[in-house]
N, C-alpha and C positions, 0 to 999 in steps of 0.2 A: 504494500500500500504506500502511495506517495506521502511525503510529509505534508502535514496540515499547514496552511498559509496563516500566518499570524497577522490579524487585522487590528490588534489591540492598540497599536500606535497611531491609528488613523482616526478620523472623525466618526461621530456616531452614525453618520450616513453610509459608511463604507460597506457594511454587510448588505444593506439594501441596494446599493449601487451594483454590487456583484450579482445579486439575485435578478435585478431588473435589466442587467446588461449582458448576461450570459444566457445563450439560447436554451440550454438544457435546464438551468435553474428557473428561468422565466416560465418554461412550460410546466415545471413542477410547483410553481409558487403557491397554488391553492390546494395542494395535496397534503394529506396528513403526514406523509413521510418526509416533508421538506426539512423539518428540524433534524431528523436523523441524518439526512444527506449533508446538511450544513455542518453538523458535528464531526463528520468524517473529513470534510474539506477544509474547515477553518477553525481558528481559535479567535473568539470574539468576546466582547464585553457584554454584560447585561444591558447596558444602554444601547449598544448597537442592535441587539436582538429586539429590544422594545421598540426602537425606531422602525425596524423591519416590520414588526407586527402592525404598527400603526400604518405604515405604507401599504401593507397588504390589505388592511381593512379599508383604507381609502380607495385602493384599486377595485375592491369588490363593490363599493358604493358607486364608483364611477360607471360600473357596468350596468347598474340598475336603471 
């Protein structure tokens, strides 16, 4: 398994930027397994995860 990418030195938006700008992650963004996938790929802060959750919620609302 490749090494996880450490995002902890970046802004709170960094995890969300990865999800919304990577084709595979973007397609997975509303699946229950996204968190598990992110845990395998990245090291991130609770604040980065919370911002991602908010961005995902906003994304769902925009689709309505």
